[in-house]
C-alpha positions in Angstrom: 32.2 -14.0 -79.1 34.0 -14.7 -75.8 32.7 -12.7 -72.8 34.4 -12.5 -69.5 34.1 -10.5 -66.3 37.1 -9.4 -64.2 38.0 -7.3 -61.2 41.3 -6.3 -62.6 42.1 -3.6 -65.3 44.3 -4.6 -68.2 43.8 -1.8 -70.7 44.5 -3.6 -73.9 42.8 -3.5 -77.3 39.9 -1.1 -77.2 38.9 0.3 -73.8 35.6 1.9 -73.1 34.2 3.8 -70.1 30.9 5.6 -69.5 30.5 9.3 -69.2 27.3 10.8 -67.8 25.5 14.0 -68.8 27.4 17.3 -68.4 30.6 15.3 -69.0 30.6 13.7 -65.5 33.2 11.0 -65.6 32.7 7.5 -64.3 35.6 6.1 -62.3 36.8 4.3 -65.4 36.7 7.5 -67.5 38.5 9.4 -64.7 41.2 6.7 -64.5 41.8 6.8 -68.3 42.0 10.6 -68.1 44.6 10.5 -65.4 46.6 7.8 -67.1 46.7 9.8 -70.3 47.7 13.0 -68.5 44.4 14.7 -69.4 44.4 13.7 -73.1 40.9 12.3 -72.6 39.5 15.6 -71.2 41.2 17.6 -73.9 39.6 15.4 -76.6 36.2 16.0 -74.9 36.7 19.7 -74.9 37.6 19.7 -78.6 34.3 18.0 -79.5 30.6 18.3 -79.0 30.6 15.2 -76.7 28.6 15.9 -73.5 27.8 12.4 -72.1 24.4 12.4 -73.7 23.0 8.9 -74.3 23.9 7.7 -77.8 27.1 9.8 -78.1 30.6 8.4 -78.4 34.0 9.7 -78.9 37.0 7.7 -79.9 40.6 8.6 -79.1 43.3 6.6 -80.9 46.3 5.3 -78.8 46.5 8.1 -76.2 49.9 8.3 -74.5 50.0 6.7 -71.0 47.3 4.1 -71.8 48.2 0.7 -73.1 45.3 0.4 -75.5 44.9 0.8 -79.2 41.9 3.0 -78.8 39.8 4.6 -76.0 36.1 5.1 -76.4 34.0 7.3 -74.1 30.4 6.4 -74.4 27.6 8.7 -73.4 25.5 7.1 -70.7 23.0 9.9 -70.1 21.5 10.6 -66.7 23.1 8.2 -64.3 20.1 8.1 -62.0 17.8 7.3 -64.9 20.0 4.6 -66.5 18.2 1.2 -66.6 18.8 -2.2 -68.1 17.9 -1.2 -71.7 20.0 1.9 -71.6 23.0 -0.1 -70.5 22.4 -2.6 -73.3 22.3 0.3 -75.8 25.5 1.7 -74.3 27.3 -1.6 -74.7 26.0 -2.0 -78.2 27.0 1.4 -79.4 30.5 1.0 -78.1 30.9 -2.4 -79.8 29.8 -1.0 -83.1 32.2 2.0 -82.7 35.2 -0.3 -82.5 34.0 -3.5 -84.2 36.2 -2.9 -87.3 39.0 -1.0 -85.5 41.6 -3.8 -85.6 41.5 -4.4 -81.9 40.7 -7.9 -80.9 39.6 -7.2 -77.3 37.0 -4.7 -76.1 37.3 -3.9 -72.4 34.5 -2.0 -70.6 35.7 -0.2 -67.4 32.5 -0.4 -65.3 34.1 -0.8 -61.9 31.8 1.4 -59.8 28.6 0.4 -61.6 26.3 -2.3 -60.2 26.6 -5.9 -61.3 23.3 -5.8 -63.3 24.6 -2.9 -65.4 27.8 -4.8 -66.1 25.8 -7.8 -67.3 23.6 -5.7 -69.5 26.5 -3.9 -71.1 27.9 -7.3 -72.1 24.5 -8.5 -73.4 24.1 -5.4 -75.5 27.6 -5.7 -77.0 27.0 -9.4 -77.7 23.7 -8.6 -79.6 25.5 -5.8 -81.6 28.3 -8.1 -82.6 26.1 -10.2 -84.8 26.8 -10.4 -88.5 25.7 -12.9 -91.2 28.8 -13.3 -93.4 28.9 -17.0 -93.9 28.4 -16.9 -97.7 30.9 -14.0 -98.3 34.0 -15.7 -99.6 35.9 -12.6 -100.9 35.5 -10.3 -97.9 38.8 -8.5 -97.3 40.3 -8.8 -93.9 39.9 -5.1 -93.2 36.1 -5.5 -93.8 35.8 -8.2 -91.2 35.1 -7.5 -87.6 38.2 -7.6 -85.4 36.7 -7.8 -81.9 36.7 -11.4 -80.8 36.3 -11.0 -77.0 34.6 -8.7 -74.6 35.9 -8.1 -71.1 33.9 -6.2 -68.5 35.7 -4.8 -65.5 33.4 -4.7 -62.4 33.6 -4.7 -58.7 32.2 -8.2 -58.2 33.0 -10.2 -61.3 31.4 -13.4 -60.0 28.1 -11.7 -59.3 28.1 -10.1 -62.8 29.0 -13.4 -64.4 26.0 -15.1 -62.7 23.6 -12.4 -63.8 25.0 -12.6 -67.4 24.6 -16.4 -67.7 20.9 -16.4 -68.6 21.3 -13.3 -70.8 24.0 -15.2 -72.7 21.4 -18.0 -73.4 18.9 -15.4 -74.5 21.5 -13.9 -76.9 22.0 -17.4 -78.3 18.3 -17.7 -79.0 18.3 -14.3 -80.7 21.3 -15.3 -82.8 19.6 -18.5 -83.8 16.5 -16.6 -84.9 18.6 -14.1 -86.9 20.5 -16.9 -88.6 17.3 -18.7 -89.6 15.7 -15.6 -91.1 19.0 -14.7 -92.9 19.4 -18.1 -94.5 18.5 -18.4 -98.2 15.5 -20.5 -99.0 17.5 -23.0 -101.1 19.3 -23.8 -97.9 16.5 -23.4 -95.3 13.6 -25.1 -96.9 10.9 -26.8 -94.7 12.8 -30.1 -94.3 16.1 -28.3 -93.4 14.3 -26.1 -90.9 12.7 -29.1 -89.3 16.2 -30.6 -88.9 17.5 -27.5 -87.2 14.6 -27.7 -84.8 15.4 -31.4 -84.2 19.0 -30.4 -83.4 17.8 -28.4 -80.4 17.4 -31.7 -78.5 21.0 -31.2 -77.3 19.7 -28.4 -75.1 17.1 -30.6 -73.4 14.1 -29.9 -75.6 11.9 -32.8 -76.7 11.3 -32.4 -80.4 8.7 -34.2 -82.6 8.5 -33.7 -86.4 5.2 -34.4 -88.2 5.4 -35.0 -91.9 2.7 -34.6 -94.6 1.4 -38.1 -94.0 1.0 -37.4 -90.3 -0.8 -34.1 -90.9 -3.1 -35.7 -93.5 -4.2 -38.2 -90.9 -5.0 -35.3 -88.6 -6.9 -33.4 -91.3 -4.5 -30.4 -91.4 -5.5 -29.5 -94.9 -5.3 -25.8 -94.5 -1.6 -25.9 -93.7 -1.0 -28.6 -96.3 -2.8 -26.6 -99.0 0.0 -24.0 -98.9 2.8 -26.3 -99.7 1.1 -28.2 -102.6 3.2 -26.4 -105.2 6.5 -27.1 -103.6 9.1 -29.8 -104.2 9.7 -29.8 -100.4 7.4 -31.6 -98.1 5.6 -29.5 -95.4 6.5 -30.2 -91.8 5.2 -29.4 -88.3 7.9 -29.2 -85.6 6.9 -29.4 -82.0 9.5 -28.4 -79.4 8.6 -29.1 -75.8 10.3 -27.7 -72.6 9.1 -29.0 -69.3 10.8 -26.9 -66.7 8.0 -26.4 -64.1 8.0 -28.5 -61.0 5.0 -30.4 -62.3 5.4 -31.7 -65.8 1.6 -31.9 -66.1 1.1 -28.2 -65.4 -0.8 -26.5 -68.2 1.9 -25.1 -70.6 2.3 -21.8 -72.5 2.0 -22.7 -76.2 3.9 -20.6 -78.8 3.0 -21.0 -82.5 5.1 -19.7 -85.4 4.4 -19.2 -89.1 7.2 -20.8 -91.0 6.7 -20.0 -94.7 10.3 -20.7 -95.8 9.7 -18.9 -99.1 6.6 -17.1 -100.2 6.1 -16.4 -103.9 2.5 -15.7 -103.2 1.6 -18.9 -105.0 -0.8 -18.6 -107.9 -1.6 -15.0 -106.6 2.0 -14.2 -107.5 3.8 -11.4 -105.8 5.6 -8.7 -107.8 9.2 -9.6 -108.6 10.8 -6.5 -107.0 11.7 -7.3 -103.4 10.5 -10.9 -103.6 14.0 -12.0 -102.4 13.1 -10.8 -98.9 10.4 -13.5 -98.8 13.0 -15.9 -97.6 12.3 -14.2 -94.3 8.6 -15.1 -94.2 9.4 -17.7 -91.6 10.3 -15.0 -89.1 7.5 -16.2 -86.7 8.8 -19.7 -86.7 12.4 -18.4 -86.2 11.2 -16.3 -83.2 9.5 -19.4 -81.6 12.5 -21.6 -82.3 14.9 -19.0 -80.9 12.7 -18.5 -77.8 12.7 -22.2 -77.2 16.5 -22.3 -77.5 16.8 -19.5 -75.0 14.3 -21.0 -72.5 15.9 -24.4 -72.6 19.4 -22.9 -72.4 18.6 -20.9 -69.2 16.5 -23.8 -67.8 13.4 -21.7 -67.5 11.1 -22.9 -64.6 8.0 -23.2 -66.9 6.3 -25.6 -69.3 6.4 -24.2 -72.8 5.5 -25.8 -76.1 6.8 -24.3 -79.4 5.0 -25.3 -82.6 6.1 -24.2 -86.0 4.3 -24.9 -89.3 6.9 -25.2 -92.1 5.9 -24.8 -95.7 7.0 -23.3 -99.0 4.4 -21.4 -101.1 5.2 -21.9 -104.8 3.2 -21.6 -108.1 2.8 -25.0 -109.7 0.2 -27.1 -111.5 -0.5 -28.8 -108.2 -0.7 -25.5 -106.2 -3.9 -24.3 -104.5 -5.9 -22.0 -106.8 -7.9 -18.8 -105.9 -11.4 -20.0 -105.3 -10.4 -23.4 -103.9 -12.1 -24.5 -100.7 -10.1 -26.3 -98.0 -11.1 -27.8 -94.7 -9.0 -27.1 -91.6 -8.2 -29.6 -88.9 -11.1 -28.5 -86.7 -13.6 -29.0 -89.6 -14.1 -25.4 -90.6 -14.1 -24.7 -94.4 -12.1 -21.9 -96.0 -12.5 -20.3 -99.4 -9.0 -19.4 -100.5 -9.6 -16.2 -102.5 -5.9 -15.2 -102.4 -3.1 -17.7 -102.2 -0.8 -14.9 -100.9 -2.8 -14.8 -97.7 -1.3 -18.2 -96.9 0.3 -17.6 -93.4 -3.1 -17.7 -91.7 -3.8 -21.1 -93.3 -0.6 -22.4 -91.8 -1.3 -20.9 -88.4 -4.9 -22.1 -87.9 -3.9 -25.8 -88.1 -0.8 -25.2 -86.0 -3.0 -23.4 -83.4 -5.5 -26.3 -83.5 -2.6 -28.7 -82.8 -1.4 -26.4 -79.9 -4.9 -26.4 -78.3 -4.5 -30.2 -77.9 -2.1 -29.5 -75.1 -4.9 -27.6 -73.2 -2.6 -24.6 -72.7 -3.2 -21.8 -70.2 -2.3 -19.4 -72.9 -1.4 -19.6 -76.6 0.5 -16.9 -78.5 1.3 -17.0 -82.2 4.0 -15.1 -84.1 3.9 -14.3 -87.8 5.2 -12.0 -90.5 1.5 -12.0 -91.5 0.5 -8.7 -93.2 2.1 -5.8 -95.0 -0.8 -3.8 -93.6 0.8 -3.9 -90.1 3.8 -1.9 -91.5 1.4 0.7 -92.8 -0.2 0.9 -89.4 2.8 0.8 -87.1 5.9 1.1 -89.3 8.9 -0.8 -87.9 8.8 0.4 -84.3 6.3 -1.9 -82.8 4.8 -5.3 -83.5 1.0 -5.4 -83.6 -0.8 -7.6 -81.1 -4.4 -8.8 -81.1 -5.9 -10.7 -78.3 -9.1 -12.1 -76.8 -7.8 -11.5 -73.3 -7.0 -8.2 -71.7 -4.7 -9.6 -69.1 -2.6 -11.4 -71.7 -2.4 -8.3 -73.9 -1.3 -6.3 -70.9 1.3 -8.8 -69.9 2.7 -8.8 -73.5 2.8 -5.0 -73.4 4.8 -5.0 -70.1 7.2 -7.7 -71.4 7.7 -5.7 -74.5 8.7 -2.6 -72.6 11.1 -4.4 -70.3 12.7 -6.4 -73.1 12.9 -3.5 -75.6 10.8 -5.5 -78.1 7.7 -3.3 -77.9 4.2 -4.1 -79.1 1.0 -2.1 -79.8 -2.5 -3.6 -79.4 -5.1 -3.3 -82.2 -8.8 -4.1 -82.0 -10.9 -7.1 -82.9 -14.7 -7.1 -83.2 -17.8 -8.3 -84.9 -17.7 -5.6 -87.5 -14.3 -6.8 -88.7 -15.3 -10.5 -88.3 -18.1 -10.3 -90.9 -15.6 -9.0 -93.5 -14.3 -12.6 -93.8 -17.7 -14.3 -94.2 -17.9 -16.3 -97.4 -20.8 -17.1 -99.7 -19.5 -20.6 -100.3 -17.6 -21.7 -97.2 -17.5 -20.9 -93.5 -15.0 -18.1 -94.2 -12.7 -16.6 -96.8 -9.0 -16.0 -96.2 -9.0 -12.3 -97.0 -11.3 -9.4 -95.9 -10.6 -6.7 -98.4 -8.2 -3.7 -98.5 -9.4 -2.1 -95.3 -8.1 -3.2 -91.9 -6.0 -6.0 -93.4 -4.1 -6.8 -90.3 -7.3 -6.9 -88.2 -9.2 -9.2 -90.5 -6.2 -11.5 -90.6 -6.2 -11.7 -86.8 -10.0 -12.1 -86.9 -9.5 -15.1 -89.1 -7.2 -16.7 -86.5 -9.6 -15.7 -83.7 -12.2 -18.1 -85.1 -10.0 -21.0 -84.2 -8.9 -20.4 -80.6 -12.3 -20.5 -78.7 -12.1 -19.2 -75.1 -8.4 -20.0 -74.6 -6.5 -16.9 -73.8 -4.8 -16.1 -77.1 -2.6 -13.4 -78.6 -1.5 -12.9 -82.2 1.8 -11.0 -82.7 2.2 -9.6 -86.3 5.9 -9.1 -86.7 6.0 -8.2 -90.4 7.4 -4.8 -89.6 9.9 -5.9 -86.9 11.3 -9.3 -88.0 13.6 -7.6 -90.5 14.5 -4.1 -91.2 16.6 -2.4 -93.9 18.0 0.0 -91.2 17.5 0.4 -87.5 18.3 3.1 -84.9 18.6 0.4 -82.3 22.3 -0.4 -81.9 21.6 -3.9 -80.7 20.1 -4.8 -84.1 21.9 -5.6 -87.3 20.7 -4.6 -90.7 17.9 -7.0 -91.8 17.1 -10.0 -89.5 16.5 -8.8 -86.0 15.4 -11.9 -84.2 12.3 -10.1 -82.9 10.2 -12.1 -80.5 12.9 -14.0 -78.7 13.6 -11.4 -76.0 9.9 -10.6 -75.8 9.0 -14.2 -75.1 12.0 -14.8 -72.8 10.9 -11.8 -70.7 7.2 -12.8 -70.8 8.0 -16.3 -69.5 10.2 -14.8 -66.8 7.5 -12.4 -65.7 4.4 -14.5 -66.1 5.2 -18.2 -66.0 8.1 -18.6 -63.5 7.5 -18.4 -59.8 
C-alpha cells in the first residue's frame, strides 16, 4: 500500500474528512460541504450521524466534488482525540471504502497536527491488511480497490517524518500476521527459520541452530516436542544491536513457535484443529517485533529467540509419562503432550539467559485457560518484577495492545510438583494459565522476566478493533515496539 503526505488537495477517488461531536466540521469537511453546495450537510441531516467516534457516513459522487465517494468519519471529542483514536479513525474510513472501486483514499486533515496525520495513515495501513494469496478464483469486485493513501496536512514533510517509524512498525505487524496465517504445510519449522534468516536484509544478525546443535546444548525439552515430526526443530536467534554500546545488556524476547500443534499423543479434538497452524503466534510476534525494530533502527540492543517445532503423533513422539531433561538440568515429567509450548519455551529462555539480559520477555499462545479468564480483549501477563509488569501495562495502553497481570505464588507452584521428576508439565484444571507461567518461572532465576500469554489475542474470529483483520492480528509487535521506545531507548 502506497502512503504519501501532501499539502495540496486533489479530491480524487475516495475523500474522507473528520467530523467532531455535535456535527462540528473540520476544515476538510467544511470545504467538501461548500464544494458540494451543501450536499454533505444535507446527507448528515438525513441520517443519525453526529460525529461520534466510530460513526461514518458515505456520500456517493456528490456534485461539485471531483471524487467517486466522500466519507465523513466521526472523530468524537476533538480535545480528547489521541493517537489511538486517530488510528481507529483512519482504519474505519479505510474499511468503509476498501471495496468501493476507488483506487485512492485521500484524508483531508489539513488543520490537524502532524502526529494525527501520521496516525491516521498508520491506522489505515493496518486496516488494509488481507491474506488472499491462496485465493485463485476471487472475483475482481471482491478484491480491495484502494491501492494508495494520501493524507492532506499542513506540513507534509513533518507528517512524513513522523510516519516513517510507524511504517516500519506496520511492516512488522504485517509480517507477524502473514506468518500466523500461513498453512502449516508451507510454514513448517524449517521454512519459518528461513524467513527469520531473510531478515538479515534489514540489518539483523541471524543464527539458526538445528537439532544437532541443540542436542549438544542439552535442549531436550524443546527437542522432545518435535520427535514425531518429519521436520527438524530449529532455534532462530535474531540480534539487533542499536545501542551506542554493543555490549550493553540486551532486552531478550522469546517466542513459542509450534508451527502446528496436534496435541501429540494427547491428541486434540478434530473440530477446530485447523486453527493450530497459528500456535506459533508468539514466535510470529517476536519475529515481527524484530523486523519493526530493525526497520526503524531502534536505539537499543534486542535479541529475539524463537523455538520452532511441530507437535505430531508418531511412533517416535514423546509419550505421556516420559521424563525429559531441560538444558539447565531440571527434569520434567510430561503428563500431557498437549502442554508442549512450555517445554519449548524453557529451553529457549535458558538460551536467552546466556546473553545476561537486563530483562527477558516471552510470548506464547500458551493456554486456552487465558481465554476463559480474559476473553479476547487483553493478553495475560505474569512477572517476577513489578516494574517490568508496570512498564508492559503502560506500553499496552499506549500501543492499543493491552495486557492484564495475573498472579504467581508458592501455592500455585506446588501444583506442578511431580512424584518422579523435578516437576510435571501440567498442574490440573484449576488456574491453568497460572501454573503454566509458574512452570516457566522456575527457569528464569532472578532475571526480571515477564510471560505474555496471547492465546486470546493472537487470532480472533471477529474484532471490534478496525485496525485488526479477521483472524491473525499480529498482537505483540506494537506492544514490544512501544515498550522498547519507552523503556530501552534514551
